[in-house]
VEXZA-868306 format. One record per residue (C-alpha): x negated, y, z; residue in three letters; residue number from 1. Coordinates in steps of 0.2 Angstrom, whole numbers, plus 5000, padded with zeros to 4 digits. Layout:
BEGIN
R, u, v, w, rest, nr
R, X, Y, Z, ALA, NUM;
...
//
This chain:
BEGIN
R, u, v, w, rest, nr
R, 4596, 5078, 5263, UNK, 1;
R, 4591, 5088, 5278, UNK, 2;
R, 4590, 5085, 5297, UNK, 3;
R, 4595, 5104, 5303, UNK, 4;
R, 4612, 5102, 5288, UNK, 5;
R, 4616, 5088, 5299, UNK, 6;
R, 4614, 5095, 5318, UNK, 7;
R, 4621, 5112, 5314, UNK, 8;
R, 4639, 5099, 5304, UNK, 9;
R, 4640, 5092, 5322, UNK, 10;
R, 4636, 5106, 5332, UNK, 11;
R, 4652, 5117, 5322, UNK, 12;
R, 4663, 5102, 5326, UNK, 13;
R, 4662, 5093, 5309, UNK, 14;
R, 4663, 5074, 5304, UNK, 15;
R, 4646, 5064, 5301, UNK, 16;
R, 4646, 5054, 5287, UNK, 17;
R, 4639, 5037, 5285, UNK, 18;
R, 4625, 5041, 5273, UNK, 19;
R, 4621, 5056, 5285, UNK, 20;
R, 4620, 5046, 5301, UNK, 21;
R, 4611, 5032, 5291, UNK, 22;
R, 4598, 5046, 5287, UNK, 23;
R, 4598, 5050, 5304, UNK, 24;
R, 4594, 5034, 5315, UNK, 25;
R, 4581, 5027, 5297, UNK, 26;
R, 4573, 5044, 5306, UNK, 27;
R, 4570, 5042, 5321, UNK, 28;
R, 4564, 5023, 5316, UNK, 29;
R, 4552, 5029, 5304, UNK, 30;
R, 4545, 5044, 5315, UNK, 31;
R, 4547, 5054, 5300, UNK, 32;
R, 4563, 5068, 5313, UNK, 33;
R, 4554, 5074, 5329, UNK, 34;
R, 4561, 5071, 5345, UNK, 35;
R, 4567, 5090, 5345, UNK, 36;
R, 4577, 5087, 5331, UNK, 37;
R, 4585, 5070, 5338, UNK, 38;
R, 4587, 5079, 5354, UNK, 39;
R, 4596, 5092, 5347, UNK, 40;
R, 4608, 5081, 5338, UNK, 41;
R, 4612, 5069, 5353, UNK, 42;
R, 4616, 5086, 5365, UNK, 43;
R, 4627, 5093, 5349, UNK, 44;
R, 4636, 5073, 5348, UNK, 45;
R, 4638, 5074, 5369, UNK, 46;
R, 4647, 5092, 5367, UNK, 47;
R, 4656, 5090, 5352, UNK, 48;
R, 4660, 5069, 5355, UNK, 49;
R, 4660, 5058, 5339, UNK, 50;
R, 4678, 5052, 5334, UNK, 51;
R, 4679, 5032, 5331, UNK, 52;
R, 4673, 5034, 5313, UNK, 53;
R, 4657, 5039, 5316, UNK, 54;
R, 4653, 5029, 5333, UNK, 55;
R, 4656, 5015, 5324, UNK, 56;
R, 4643, 5020, 5312, UNK, 57;
R, 4632, 5026, 5322, UNK, 58;
R, 4633, 5009, 5332, UNK, 59;
R, 4632, 4996, 5312, UNK, 60;
R, 4614, 5007, 5307, UNK, 61;
R, 4607, 5004, 5324, UNK, 62;
R, 4613, 4984, 5325, UNK, 63;
R, 4600, 4985, 5309, UNK, 64;
R, 4586, 4999, 5312, UNK, 65;
R, 4575, 4981, 5318, UNK, 66;
R, 4577, 4961, 5318, UNK, 67;
R, 4597, 4954, 5318, UNK, 68;
R, 4597, 4935, 5328, UNK, 69;
R, 4603, 4922, 5318, UNK, 70;
R, 4613, 4910, 5331, UNK, 71;
R, 4624, 4900, 5316, UNK, 72;
R, 4611, 4884, 5318, UNK, 73;
R, 4619, 4882, 5334, UNK, 74;
R, 4636, 4874, 5335, UNK, 75;
R, 4651, 4882, 5340, UNK, 76;
R, 4657, 4899, 5344, UNK, 77;
R, 4643, 4908, 5353, UNK, 78;
R, 4652, 4921, 5367, UNK, 79;
R, 4639, 4933, 5375, UNK, 80;
R, 4643, 4942, 5391, UNK, 81;
R, 4635, 4961, 5396, UNK, 82;
R, 4639, 4971, 5411, UNK, 83;
R, 4638, 4992, 5411, UNK, 84;
R, 4628, 4990, 5425, UNK, 85;
R, 4631, 4989, 5445, UNK, 86;
R, 4624, 4986, 5462, UNK, 87;
R, 4621, 4967, 5467, UNK, 88;
R, 4628, 4960, 5453, UNK, 89;
R, 4622, 4947, 5451, UNK, 90;
R, 4637, 4940, 5440, UNK, 91;
R, 4624, 4931, 5424, UNK, 92;
R, 4615, 4918, 5435, UNK, 93;
R, 4633, 4914, 5443, UNK, 94;
R, 4643, 4914, 5424, UNK, 95;
R, 4632, 4908, 5412, UNK, 96;
R, 4629, 4892, 5418, UNK, 97;
R, 4645, 4889, 5425, UNK, 98;
R, 4652, 4893, 5405, UNK, 99;
R, 4638, 4881, 5401, UNK, 100;
R, 4643, 4867, 5409, UNK, 101;
R, 4659, 4867, 5401, UNK, 102;
R, 4651, 4863, 5386, UNK, 103;
R, 4650, 4880, 5380, UNK, 104;
R, 4634, 4888, 5370, UNK, 105;
R, 4627, 4900, 5382, UNK, 106;
R, 4614, 4911, 5372, UNK, 107;
R, 4614, 4926, 5382, UNK, 108;
R, 4598, 4942, 5377, UNK, 109;
R, 4597, 4953, 5393, UNK, 110;
R, 4586, 4966, 5405, UNK, 111;
R, 4580, 4974, 5415, UNK, 112;
R, 4585, 4984, 5428, UNK, 113;
R, 4582, 5003, 5431, UNK, 114;
R, 4588, 5015, 5443, UNK, 115;
R, 4599, 5008, 5455, UNK, 116;
R, 4607, 4995, 5444, UNK, 117;
R, 4595, 4977, 5446, UNK, 118;
R, 4592, 4970, 5428, UNK, 119;
R, 4592, 4948, 5426, UNK, 120;
R, 4575, 4947, 5418, UNK, 121;
R, 4570, 4954, 5435, UNK, 122;
R, 4581, 4945, 5446, UNK, 123;
R, 4575, 4927, 5437, UNK, 124;
R, 4557, 4932, 5439, UNK, 125;
R, 4558, 4926, 5459, UNK, 126;
R, 4557, 4911, 5451, UNK, 127;
R, 4537, 4907, 5450, UNK, 128;
R, 4532, 4903, 5434, UNK, 129;
R, 4547, 4906, 5420, UNK, 130;
R, 4548, 4914, 5405, UNK, 131;
R, 4558, 4928, 5402, UNK, 132;
R, 4550, 4931, 5384, UNK, 133;
R, 4558, 4915, 5372, UNK, 134;
R, 4555, 4921, 5352, UNK, 135;
R, 4570, 4918, 5343, UNK, 136;
R, 4562, 4898, 5336, UNK, 137;
R, 4562, 4893, 5357, UNK, 138;
R, 4577, 4904, 5361, UNK, 139;
R, 4589, 4893, 5349, UNK, 140;
R, 4579, 4876, 5352, UNK, 141;
R, 4583, 4879, 5370, UNK, 142;
R, 4603, 4882, 5369, UNK, 143;
R, 4604, 4867, 5355, UNK, 144;
R, 4595, 4856, 5368, UNK, 145;
R, 4605, 4861, 5385, UNK, 146;
R, 4617, 4872, 5383, UNK, 147;
R, 4609, 4887, 5388, UNK, 148;
R, 4594, 4900, 5388, UNK, 149;
R, 4591, 4914, 5399, UNK, 150;
R, 4577, 4929, 5388, UNK, 151;
R, 4574, 4946, 5386, UNK, 152;
R, 4572, 4955, 5373, UNK, 153;
R, 4559, 4950, 5358, UNK, 154;
R, 4555, 4953, 5343, UNK, 155;
R, 4560, 4971, 5336, UNK, 156;
R, 4579, 4971, 5343, UNK, 157;
R, 4588, 4989, 5340, UNK, 158;
R, 4572, 5000, 5339, UNK, 159;
R, 4582, 5014, 5338, UNK, 160;
R, 4593, 5013, 5355, UNK, 161;
R, 4579, 5011, 5360, UNK, 162;
R, 4570, 5027, 5356, UNK, 163;
R, 4587, 5035, 5357, UNK, 164;
R, 4589, 5030, 5376, UNK, 165;
R, 4575, 5036, 5381, UNK, 166;
R, 4578, 5057, 5374, UNK, 167;
R, 4598, 5054, 5383, UNK, 168;
R, 4588, 5050, 5397, UNK, 169;
R, 4576, 5065, 5396, UNK, 170;
R, 4589, 5078, 5391, UNK, 171;
R, 4604, 5076, 5401, UNK, 172;
R, 4618, 5067, 5387, UNK, 173;
R, 4616, 5048, 5393, UNK, 174;
R, 4637, 5052, 5397, UNK, 175;
R, 4646, 5050, 5382, UNK, 176;
R, 4655, 5038, 5379, UNK, 177;
R, 4648, 5035, 5359, UNK, 178;
R, 4630, 5033, 5365, UNK, 179;
R, 4635, 5024, 5378, UNK, 180;
R, 4644, 5014, 5368, UNK, 181;
R, 4635, 5011, 5351, UNK, 182;
R, 4620, 5009, 5362, UNK, 183;
R, 4627, 4992, 5371, UNK, 184;
R, 4634, 4986, 5356, UNK, 185;
R, 4623, 4987, 5345, UNK, 186;
R, 4614, 4976, 5356, UNK, 187;
R, 4628, 4965, 5359, UNK, 188;
R, 4629, 4962, 5340, UNK, 189;
R, 4609, 4961, 5335, UNK, 190;
R, 4610, 4947, 5348, UNK, 191;
R, 4618, 4937, 5337, UNK, 192;
R, 4633, 4934, 5345, UNK, 193;
R, 4653, 4926, 5338, UNK, 194;
R, 4662, 4934, 5353, UNK, 195;
R, 4658, 4947, 5368, UNK, 196;
R, 4664, 4949, 5385, UNK, 197;
R, 4661, 4965, 5391, UNK, 198;
R, 4663, 4968, 5410, UNK, 199;
R, 4664, 4988, 5410, UNK, 200;
R, 4663, 4995, 5430, UNK, 201;
R, 4672, 5008, 5438, UNK, 202;
R, 4668, 5018, 5455, UNK, 203;
R, 4655, 5026, 5461, UNK, 204;
R, 4640, 5014, 5458, UNK, 205;
R, 4646, 5015, 5440, UNK, 206;
R, 4645, 5026, 5424, UNK, 207;
R, 4664, 5027, 5423, UNK, 208;
R, 4671, 5034, 5444, UNK, 209;
R, 4690, 5030, 5437, UNK, 210;
R, 4700, 5017, 5427, UNK, 211;
R, 4703, 5029, 5415, UNK, 212;
R, 4684, 5033, 5409, UNK, 213;
R, 4683, 5014, 5412, UNK, 214;
R, 4697, 5012, 5401, UNK, 215;
R, 4692, 5024, 5388, UNK, 216;
R, 4672, 5016, 5385, UNK, 217;
R, 4680, 4998, 5387, UNK, 218;
R, 4692, 5000, 5370, UNK, 219;
R, 4682, 5011, 5361, UNK, 220;
R, 4670, 4997, 5363, UNK, 221;
R, 4681, 4983, 5360, UNK, 222;
R, 4686, 4992, 5344, UNK, 223;
R, 4669, 4992, 5337, UNK, 224;
R, 4669, 4974, 5342, UNK, 225;
R, 4683, 4970, 5330, UNK, 226;
R, 4679, 4981, 5316, UNK, 227;
R, 4659, 4973, 5316, UNK, 228;
R, 4673, 4956, 5318, UNK, 229;
R, 4667, 4950, 5333, UNK, 230;
R, 4680, 4946, 5343, UNK, 231;
R, 4680, 4956, 5362, UNK, 232;
R, 4687, 4957, 5377, UNK, 233;
R, 4685, 4969, 5392, UNK, 234;
R, 4685, 4964, 5412, UNK, 235;
R, 4687, 4981, 5421, UNK, 236;
R, 4680, 4976, 5437, UNK, 237;
R, 4677, 4988, 5455, UNK, 238;
R, 4657, 4997, 5460, UNK, 239;
R, 4664, 5008, 5474, UNK, 240;
R, 4654, 4996, 5486, UNK, 241;
R, 4642, 4980, 5480, UNK, 242;
R, 4646, 4966, 5471, UNK, 243;
R, 4643, 4950, 5483, UNK, 244;
R, 4632, 4954, 5501, UNK, 245;
R, 4614, 4953, 5494, UNK, 246;
R, 4605, 4967, 5484, UNK, 247;
R, 4589, 4965, 5477, UNK, 248;
R, 4578, 4951, 5465, UNK, 249;
R, 4575, 4937, 5476, UNK, 250;
R, 4591, 4942, 5490, UNK, 251;
R, 4601, 4942, 5473, UNK, 252;
R, 4594, 4925, 5468, UNK, 253;
R, 4599, 4916, 5484, UNK, 254;
R, 4614, 4920, 5483, UNK, 255;
R, 4621, 4916, 5466, UNK, 256;
R, 4614, 4899, 5469, UNK, 257;
R, 4623, 4898, 5486, UNK, 258;
R, 4638, 4903, 5473, UNK, 259;
R, 4633, 4889, 5462, UNK, 260;
R, 4635, 4878, 5478, UNK, 261;
R, 4651, 4885, 5483, UNK, 262;
R, 4647, 4894, 5496, UNK, 263;
R, 4648, 4911, 5488, UNK, 264;
R, 4659, 4928, 5493, UNK, 265;
R, 4675, 4929, 5486, UNK, 266;
R, 4671, 4945, 5479, UNK, 267;
R, 4660, 4939, 5467, UNK, 268;
R, 4666, 4922, 5466, UNK, 269;
R, 4684, 4931, 5459, UNK, 270;
R, 4674, 4940, 5447, UNK, 271;
R, 4661, 4928, 5440, UNK, 272;
R, 4677, 4914, 5438, UNK, 273;
R, 4688, 4931, 5425, UNK, 274;
R, 4671, 4933, 5414, UNK, 275;
R, 4670, 4916, 5414, UNK, 276;
R, 4686, 4914, 5409, UNK, 277;
R, 4687, 4925, 5395, UNK, 278;
R, 4672, 4918, 5387, UNK, 279;
R, 4680, 4901, 5387, UNK, 280;
R, 4695, 4909, 5380, UNK, 281;
R, 4687, 4915, 5365, UNK, 282;
R, 4675, 4901, 5362, UNK, 283;
R, 4693, 4893, 5354, UNK, 284;
R, 4691, 4878, 5363, UNK, 285;
R, 4704, 4883, 5380, UNK, 286;
R, 4717, 4894, 5373, UNK, 287;
R, 4729, 4891, 5389, UNK, 288;
R, 4722, 4905, 5404, UNK, 289;
R, 4725, 4891, 5417, UNK, 290;
R, 4716, 4877, 5411, UNK, 291;
R, 4702, 4885, 5406, UNK, 292;
R, 4702, 4896, 5424, UNK, 293;
R, 4705, 4877, 5432, UNK, 294;
R, 4690, 4869, 5422, UNK, 295;
R, 4679, 4883, 5430, UNK, 296;
R, 4682, 4878, 5447, UNK, 297;
R, 4681, 4863, 5444, UNK, 298;
R, 4663, 4865, 5437, UNK, 299;
R, 4659, 4875, 5452, UNK, 300;
R, 4666, 4863, 5464, UNK, 301;
R, 4657, 4849, 5456, UNK, 302;
R, 4642, 4854, 5456, UNK, 303;
R, 4639, 4854, 5436, UNK, 304;
R, 4638, 4874, 5436, UNK, 305;
R, 4620, 4872, 5448, UNK, 306;
R, 4611, 4856, 5440, UNK, 307;
R, 4614, 4867, 5423, UNK, 308;
R, 4607, 4885, 5431, UNK, 309;
R, 4593, 4871, 5438, UNK, 310;
R, 4592, 4866, 5417, UNK, 311;
R, 4589, 4882, 5415, UNK, 312;
R, 4576, 4888, 5424, UNK, 313;
R, 4568, 4871, 5423, UNK, 314;
R, 4568, 4873, 5403, UNK, 315;
R, 4558, 4891, 5406, UNK, 316;
R, 4546, 4884, 5416, UNK, 317;
R, 4554, 4889, 5433, UNK, 318;
R, 4550, 4882, 5451, UNK, 319;
R, 4564, 4874, 5458, UNK, 320;
R, 4558, 4870, 5475, UNK, 321;
R, 4567, 4889, 5476, UNK, 322;
R, 4583, 4881, 5476, UNK, 323;
R, 4582, 4871, 5490, UNK, 324;
R, 4570, 4882, 5501, UNK, 325;
R, 4573, 4900, 5499, UNK, 326;
R, 4558, 4904, 5507, UNK, 327;
R, 4549, 4901, 5491, UNK, 328;
R, 4555, 4916, 5483, UNK, 329;
R, 4545, 4932, 5484, UNK, 330;
R, 4547, 4938, 5501, UNK, 331;
R, 4546, 4953, 5511, UNK, 332;
R, 4532, 4958, 5527, UNK, 333;
R, 4546, 4971, 5535, UNK, 334;
R, 4565, 4971, 5541, UNK, 335;
R, 4576, 4981, 5551, UNK, 336;
R, 4595, 4979, 5553, UNK, 337;
R, 4605, 4996, 5553, UNK, 338;
R, 4620, 4996, 5567, UNK, 339;
R, 4636, 5001, 5567, UNK, 340;
R, 4638, 5016, 5578, UNK, 341;
R, 4655, 5014, 5584, UNK, 342;
R, 4666, 5000, 5584, UNK, 343;
R, 4682, 5000, 5570, UNK, 344;
R, 4685, 4996, 5553, UNK, 345;
R, 4675, 4995, 5539, UNK, 346;
R, 4684, 5009, 5526, UNK, 347;
R, 4673, 5012, 5513, UNK, 348;
R, 4656, 5005, 5506, UNK, 349;
R, 4648, 5018, 5491, UNK, 350;
R, 4638, 5008, 5481, UNK, 351;
R, 4629, 5022, 5472, UNK, 352;
R, 4621, 5024, 5491, UNK, 353;
R, 4616, 5005, 5494, UNK, 354;
R, 4610, 5004, 5476, UNK, 355;
R, 4597, 5020, 5478, UNK, 356;
R, 4594, 5014, 5496, UNK, 357;
R, 4586, 4999, 5489, UNK, 358;
R, 4576, 5006, 5474, UNK, 359;
R, 4568, 5017, 5488, UNK, 360;
R, 4563, 4997, 5496, UNK, 361;
R, 4555, 4994, 5481, UNK, 362;
R, 4568, 4982, 5473, UNK, 363;
R, 4574, 4993, 5457, UNK, 364;
R, 4561, 5006, 5446, UNK, 365;
R, 4564, 5026, 5441, UNK, 366;
R, 4554, 5022, 5426, UNK, 367;
R, 4556, 5003, 5414, UNK, 368;
R, 4535, 5004, 5418, UNK, 369;
R, 4539, 5004, 5437, UNK, 370;
R, 4533, 4990, 5448, UNK, 371;
R, 4543, 4981, 5455, UNK, 372;
R, 4547, 4974, 5473, UNK, 373;
R, 4558, 4956, 5470, UNK, 374;
R, 4555, 4951, 5490, UNK, 375;
R, 4564, 4970, 5494, UNK, 376;
R, 4581, 4974, 5498, UNK, 377;
R, 4598, 4973, 5509, UNK, 378;
R, 4609, 4960, 5514, UNK, 379;
R, 4627, 4967, 5520, UNK, 380;
R, 4634, 4960, 5534, UNK, 381;
R, 4649, 4970, 5533, UNK, 382;
R, 4657, 4976, 5521, UNK, 383;
R, 4673, 4987, 5515, UNK, 384;
R, 4691, 4978, 5528, UNK, 385;
R, 4680, 4971, 5537, UNK, 386;
R, 4679, 4973, 5556, UNK, 387;
R, 4664, 4980, 5569, UNK, 388;
R, 4658, 4983, 5587, UNK, 389;
R, 4648, 4996, 5591, UNK, 390;
R, 4630, 4989, 5589, UNK, 391;
R, 4635, 4973, 5580, UNK, 392;
R, 4622, 4974, 5562, UNK, 393;
R, 4628, 4984, 5547, UNK, 394;
R, 4615, 4978, 5537, UNK, 395;
R, 4597, 4972, 5535, UNK, 396;
R, 4584, 4980, 5525, UNK, 397;
R, 4569, 4970, 5517, UNK, 398;
R, 4553, 4980, 5509, UNK, 399;
R, 4535, 4978, 5509, UNK, 400;
R, 4532, 4998, 5511, UNK, 401;
R, 4537, 5000, 5531, UNK, 402;
R, 4533, 5016, 5528, UNK, 403;
R, 4551, 5019, 5522, UNK, 404;
R, 4561, 5010, 5533, UNK, 405;
R, 4567, 5024, 5545, UNK, 406;
R, 4570, 5037, 5528, UNK, 407;
R, 4580, 5025, 5519, UNK, 408;
R, 4591, 5018, 5537, UNK, 409;
R, 4596, 5034, 5537, UNK, 410;
R, 4603, 5036, 5519, UNK, 411;
R, 4609, 5017, 5520, UNK, 412;
R, 4621, 5018, 5535, UNK, 413;
R, 4628, 5034, 5528, UNK, 414;
R, 4635, 5022, 5513, UNK, 415;
R, 4648, 5015, 5530, UNK, 416;
R, 4662, 5023, 5534, UNK, 417;
R, 4673, 5016, 5552, UNK, 418;
R, 4689, 5019, 5558, UNK, 419;
R, 4702, 5014, 5570, UNK, 420;
R, 4714, 5007, 5556, UNK, 421;
R, 4712, 4995, 5542, UNK, 422;
R, 4713, 5000, 5522, UNK, 423;
R, 4722, 4987, 5511, UNK, 424;
R, 4707, 4979, 5499, UNK, 425;
R, 4709, 4980, 5484, UNK, 426;
R, 4706, 4966, 5471, UNK, 427;
R, 4690, 4967, 5461, UNK, 428;
R, 4697, 4965, 5446, UNK, 429;
R, 4707, 4981, 5439, UNK, 430;
R, 4713, 4974, 5423, UNK, 431;
R, 4707, 4965, 5404, UNK, 432;
R, 4710, 4972, 5390, UNK, 433;
//
């Protein structure tokens, strides 16, 4: 079998066989296929697309390219949750302890942020001393002991994806539904979950610019999950404006804690409850959506979810003092308020612009190797659907890079659209597939 023949076949619109896809992925992992040929095939896939069977085959080969986590030692159905990435998306910090407090084991593998989207591992590292790279034995042991573990990917998990993503990023082939779906699902499947809840974002701050695109990606991933014998559900949620009011690692941790204390912003609470409800339904311990939702609300109101979060942080070596004293989290030396230029209603708040502004303040990274400032970010005082007076603060910028403040302030201000009439607010959850 020759790589040039495989490239030519896809270039001409042909359908790759399982054997050809296996040959390709094996060559990527062992280095026998050079990057220029891998890039050529990625571009051919981007232009000619893949059929459903090809996409599933690609996912399976990527999943099998490295280690696979066996969670069978943990009793019950293990349900994982994945977000396609957004601005201010700290739902994992809320949903995982909330679901675990309902008696459902949560074994969550997650990652660091890249670009304008935040990563759960970065957020957790706001807790001094926390371990975010558990080995498989300790990971499983912790879930069995306290019901929850959240760790970065360890070992040799899906090495094919690491190489392919790096090349997709520099060859403008990221935005392809089959490649996105295979990347996401191969990691979720290799992580050992029995069932998967996908939070598929739609809007200017997401991969998917509209509901049609989000729905197509969600259906592709659901089909892959089902063909790989995993129950899979997708929640399509809006990312036209940031989720919640906090964007940036320490700021988002504080907002997540406030949410677990019962003081969270409505959009974050609504999405967290919906994601948690779907996880409970897939666990088979709940067959009724109303009962599942009620259980989650009770765990939030009673403080049980917050206690579970404290157990998680303590078990992984984190300093719990920050939960009571937010000054314990990494902070920023410099702040600047963005002021409303005129009075009116906030008719729009562009998530992408806020995400890029936060990244420039130091809260994000352009490359995986870039350092990150846990104290940097943006707190939003006004969001879409709210009224503002001229001279009132729209947001506060936080950074340790004083020289960036003025430039970032101009960028951030452009995210707000202020009008004379109030527009109807849209619900954060669009639909469930």
